[in-house]
N, C-alpha and C positions, 0 to 999 in steps of 0.2 A: 625551437631550432637546435639546440643543444643536443637533445635526445635523437633527433632525426640525423644529424651529422654522425653522432656516435653510432648509430645503428647502421648507417651507410659504411662507415669505416669497418665495423664489425663484420658485416656482408662482404666486403671486399677481402678482408683478412681471411675470413672462412673459405672464400672462393679460391685465394691463392694457396691456402694451406691444403685444401683437398685437391684442387686441380693441378697445380704447378707442383707442389711438394710431395703429394701422393700420401698424405696422412690418412690413414682409415677412418671411416665414420665410426661413432660409438656403436657398441653392440649391446646385447641383453645384460652384460655385466653392470651397465650403467644404473639399470633397474635395481640391481642387489646392493647399491649404496646404502649405508645406514642412513636413518633419517636426519641424523645431526649434519650430514654432508650437505644438506640444504639449506642450512640456517643462514649461509653467508649470502645467498640470494635474497632472503627475507630481510636480513640486516641492511643489506644494501637499499632495498626498496624503502625501508623505513628512513635511513639517512637521506636519501633524495627526497622523499615526500616532506620530511620534517624541515629540511632546508628550504623547500619551496614555500611551505607555511610559515617559517620563522623569518625569513629574511624581509618580507614586507613589513613584518610587525616589529621586529628588533633591530633591524639594519645589517648590513653586510659583517661590519666589524665585529660587533656582539655575538652574532650567530656563528661566524667562524671561530672567534675565540671559545665560546661554549663548546663547540664540536671538538675542538682541538685539545682543550682541557680535559674533556670527557674521555677522548682517546688516549691521552697520556695516562690517566688515572686507571683505566681499563688494562691498558699495557702493562702497568706496574702490576696490577691484580694477577693477570696472566703469567707474568714472570714469576711472581711470589708462590703460585700454586703450580707451576710448570705445566700449564694447560697446552693443549694442542701440540704436545711433544717437545716444547723448548725446554732449555735448561733452567733449573730452578735458581731464581736471584731474589733473595729475601727483599721484601718492602721494608727496608731499614728506616731509620729516623730521618736520614737524609733524604731519602726518596719522598717520605711523608711530608717533609717540611717543603721539598720543591714542588710536590702536588698542591700543598697549600698556597704557595707562591704563584702557581698557576691559577688557583680559584681567585686569589686576590688581584691578579692582573684582569681576570675577566670582570671583577667588580669595578676596577678603575676604568676599563674600555666602555662598560655599561653606564657608569656614573658620569664620565666626562667624554 
């Protein structure tokens, strides 16, 4: 149901964007995009699929806590190395401690 509603909303948005706003359709330059440009779609699929599999087994609280914790740690690593064009922000001791705190929170949510 969720994906059906999401698809319907995307189609409506696409129709309004193309029809009413006059945004041009993508051209051949889309095919020239580097391979890494498509990774976001694969990551999105992995995220949705793993949620579908994890929630019935782990519960919503544990699943959400795991995903948020993983996203926070990944974001800190992206900042640390300045990936995808963001300003470099070192993974300092305080950020590491905060990440470990997030991991501890996942443990507490899972245990209790």
